[in-house]
C-alpha positions in Angstrom: 0.0 0.0 0.0 1.2 3.5 -0.9 1.0 5.9 2.1 0.0 9.4 1.2 -1.3 12.4 3.2 -3.7 15.4 2.8 -4.3 18.3 5.1 -7.9 18.4 6.5 -9.9 21.6 7.0 -8.6 22.4 10.4 -5.0 22.0 9.4 -4.5 18.4 10.6 -2.5 16.1 8.3 -4.3 12.9 7.6 -2.3 9.9 6.3 -3.9 7.2 4.3 -2.8 4.1 2.4 -4.0 3.3 -1.1 -3.8 0.1 -3.0 -5.4 -1.3 -6.2 -7.8 0.4 -8.5 -11.5 0.2 -9.2 -14.5 1.1 -7.0 -13.1 2.6 -3.7 -13.6 1.0 -0.3 -12.8 3.4 2.6 -11.5 1.5 5.7 -11.7 3.4 9.0 -10.1 2.0 12.2 -10.7 2.8 15.8 -8.8 2.8 19.1 -5.9 2.1 19.4 -5.0 1.1 15.8 -3.9 2.6 12.6 -4.4 1.7 8.9 -2.4 -1.5 9.2 -5.2 -3.1 11.0 -6.9 -3.7 7.6 -3.9 -5.3 5.9 -5.6 -8.7 5.2 -8.9 -7.1 4.1 -7.1 -4.5 1.9 -5.4 -7.3 0.1 -8.7 -9.2 -0.4 -10.3 -6.0 -1.7 -7.6 -5.4 -4.2 -7.7 -9.0 -5.4 -11.4 -8.6 -5.9 -10.8 -5.7 -8.3 -11.5 -2.8 -6.0 -9.4 0.0 -4.5 -8.6 -0.1 -0.7 -8.2 3.2 1.0 -7.2 2.7 4.6 -7.0 5.9 6.7 -4.9 6.7 9.8 -7.5 8.6 11.8 -6.4 11.8 13.4 -4.4 11.0 16.6 -3.2 7.6 15.2 -0.5 6.3 13.1 1.2 8.9 10.8 -1.7 11.4 11.0 -1.5 14.6 13.0 -2.1 14.5 16.7 -3.7 17.7 17.9 -3.2 18.4 21.6 -6.7 19.8 22.2 -9.3 17.2 22.9 -12.0 19.1 21.0 -10.0 18.4 17.8 -11.3 14.9 18.0 -15.0 15.6 17.6 -16.7 13.3 15.2 -17.7 16.0 12.8 -14.0 16.8 12.2 -13.2 13.1 11.7 -16.0 13.0 9.2 -14.4 16.0 7.4 -11.1 14.0 7.3 -12.8 11.2 5.4 -14.3 13.5 2.9 -11.0 15.3 2.3 -9.4 11.9 1.6 -12.1 11.0 -0.9 -11.9 14.4 -2.6 -8.1 14.1 -2.8 -8.5 10.7 -4.6 -11.2 12.1 -6.9 -14.0 9.8 -5.5 -17.5 11.2 -5.3 -18.7 8.1 -3.5 -17.2 5.0 -1.8 -18.2 2.0 0.1 -17.4 2.8 3.8 -16.3 0.2 6.3 -15.8 1.2 10.0 -14.7 -0.6 13.2 -14.9 0.7 16.8 -14.5 4.5 16.7 -14.2 4.0 12.9 -17.7 2.7 12.9 -18.9 5.9 14.6 -17.1 8.0 12.0 -18.5 5.9 9.2 -22.0 6.3 10.7 -21.6 10.1 10.8 -20.4 10.2 7.2 -23.4 8.0 6.2 -25.9 10.2 8.2 -24.6 13.7 7.3 -23.0 13.2 3.9 -25.2 10.3 2.6 -24.5 11.2 -1.1 -20.8 10.2 -0.5 -21.6 6.6 0.7 -23.0 4.0 -1.6 -22.9 1.2 1.0 -22.0 0.9 4.6 -20.4 -1.8 6.8 -20.2 -1.4 10.6 -18.1 -3.8 12.7 -18.6 -4.3 16.4 -20.6 -1.1 16.7 -23.9 0.1 15.1 -25.9 3.3 14.6 -24.9 5.8 17.3 -28.6 6.2 18.2 -28.7 2.6 19.4 -26.0 2.9 22.0 -28.0 5.1 24.4 -30.8 2.5 24.4 -28.7 -0.5 25.5 -29.0 -0.1 29.2 -26.9 -1.2 32.1 -25.2 -4.2 30.6 -23.5 -2.2 27.9 -22.7 0.7 30.2 -21.0 -1.7 32.6 -18.8 -3.1 29.8 -18.1 0.5 28.7 -17.0 1.8 32.1 -13.7 2.9 30.6 -15.4 5.5 28.5 -16.1 7.6 31.6 -12.8 6.8 33.2 -10.9 8.1 30.2 -12.6 11.5 30.6 -10.1 12.3 33.5 -6.9 14.2 32.6 -3.6 12.4 32.9 -4.8 9.6 35.3 -5.9 7.2 32.4 -2.5 7.7 30.7 -0.7 6.7 33.9 -3.0 3.8 34.6 -2.6 2.3 31.1 1.2 2.7 31.2 1.7 1.3 34.7 3.8 -1.8 35.2 4.9 -2.0 31.6 1.4 -1.3 30.2 -0.1 -4.2 32.2 -3.5 -2.6 32.4 -3.7 -1.9 28.7 -2.9 -5.5 28.0 -5.4 -6.9 30.5 -8.3 -4.5 29.7 -7.8 -4.1 26.0 -7.1 -7.8 25.1 -5.6 -6.6 21.8 -4.2 -9.5 19.7 -1.0 -7.5 19.0 -0.2 -5.7 22.2 3.4 -5.1 21.5 2.6 -3.2 18.2 0.0 -1.2 20.0 2.3 -0.2 22.9 5.0 0.8 20.4 2.6 3.1 18.6 1.2 4.6 21.9 4.7 5.1 23.3 5.4 7.8 20.6 5.3 11.4 21.9 1.7 12.6 22.3 0.2 9.4 20.9 -1.5 8.0 24.0 -3.2 11.3 24.9 -4.3 11.7 21.3 -5.9 8.3 21.3 -7.7 8.9 24.6 -8.9 12.3 23.4 -11.3 10.4 21.2 -13.2 9.4 24.3 -12.8 12.8 25.9 -14.3 14.5 22.9 -17.1 12.1 22.1 -18.0 9.9 25.1 -18.7 12.2 28.0 -21.8 11.8 30.3 -24.0 13.2 27.6 -23.5 10.0 25.7 -25.5 8.2 28.3 -28.5 10.5 28.0 -31.3 10.3 25.5 -30.7 12.7 22.6 -32.8 15.8 22.3 -33.6 14.9 18.7 -33.3 11.6 16.8 -30.2 11.1 14.7 -30.7 10.6 10.9 -31.4 7.1 9.7 -29.1 5.3 7.3 -30.4 5.5 3.8 -27.6 3.3 2.3 -27.5 -0.5 2.0 -26.0 -1.5 5.3 -24.3 -4.6 6.8 -23.5 -5.0 10.5 -20.9 -7.5 11.7 -20.4 -8.5 15.3 -17.6 -10.8 16.6 -19.0 -13.4 19.1 -16.4 -12.8 21.8 -16.3 -9.0 21.9 -15.6 -8.0 25.5 -16.5 -4.3 25.1 -19.6 -4.0 23.0 -22.8 -6.1 23.0 -24.5 -7.7 20.1 -27.6 -5.6 20.3 -25.6 -2.5 19.4 -25.3 -4.0 16.0 -28.5 -5.9 15.6 -30.5 -2.9 16.9 -29.3 -0.9 13.9 -31.7 -2.8 11.6 -34.5 -0.6 12.8 -32.7 2.5 11.7 -31.9 1.5 8.1 -34.1 2.7 5.3 -32.6 0.3 2.8 -31.4 -3.3 2.6 -30.0 -4.6 5.9 -27.7 -7.6 6.4 -26.4 -8.9 9.7 -23.5 -11.3 10.2 -21.9 -12.8 13.3 -18.4 -14.1 13.2 -17.7 -16.8 15.7 -14.5 -17.3 17.7 -13.4 -13.7 17.3 -12.8 -10.9 19.8 -13.2 -7.2 19.3 -10.4 -7.1 16.7 -12.0 -9.5 14.2 -9.7 -8.2 11.5 -6.8 -10.0 13.3 -8.7 -12.9 14.9 -10.6 -14.1 11.9 -9.1 -12.2 8.9 -10.2 -14.7 6.2 -13.8 -14.8 7.5 -14.1 -11.1 7.7 -12.5 -10.6 4.2 -14.9 -13.1 2.7 -17.9 -11.4 4.2 -16.7 -8.0 3.0 -16.1 -9.1 -0.6 -19.3 -11.0 -0.7 -21.3 -8.0 0.5 -19.5 -5.3 -1.5 -20.1 -7.3 -4.7 -23.6 -8.4 -4.0 -26.8 -7.1 -5.7 -28.1 -6.1 -2.3 -25.2 -3.7 -1.8 -26.0 -2.1 -5.1 -29.6 -1.3 -4.2 
């Protein structure tokens, strides 16, 4: 993959990796990853005759890492995705998001629907569903509120050679994650996603409903996700004004891209090339 970069509207440099040619597939990662999370899926996308565009979200990888937490608001991340598509000359793309990347993908689909011709959300669903999930999901997501505090979460995650990050996160590639988060400013930048978007207001009912998805949409949930519950994905079906497909991948944790790369790649290619995804 060829890594390029473009400057977003607020001056933040956004890095992205491009491979292949054909219809574009925008791949958006979450915490605490970068574009390399999608390596297996990008290869499958290219083999299937499409173009893989894997972005380093702001605060991660080679992208800029603004110090102010407000620079990580979802509307700015949405603008980053549109700038990347514009730079590549793509009016529309299939958009695939995981974790915080699913939130960004959702915002793009809701507020720039003309840019998204199909949508795939992994581990997470429509943001409007989260607030309806009740105590079970909020207990699993305790860390979202803990990460609001300044400095303390950074120290907690790094303590005892990053033992808490390893135990809580259960990432399949902890050494790679720790190496990335050990770079200057990287850990605070990553946590700023929570500080900007997951405050106490996230637990309250919205004052007005969020827009529904108008694109063909697929939700994917890994069976052993320790952080998000299945209803976050399945509940999205009621907020899609187009075709809906749900798939569950067994024997996979939160990072299904790494735990079951072939199964996920097969589902993506099957869906992106299906008649339903073209509706």
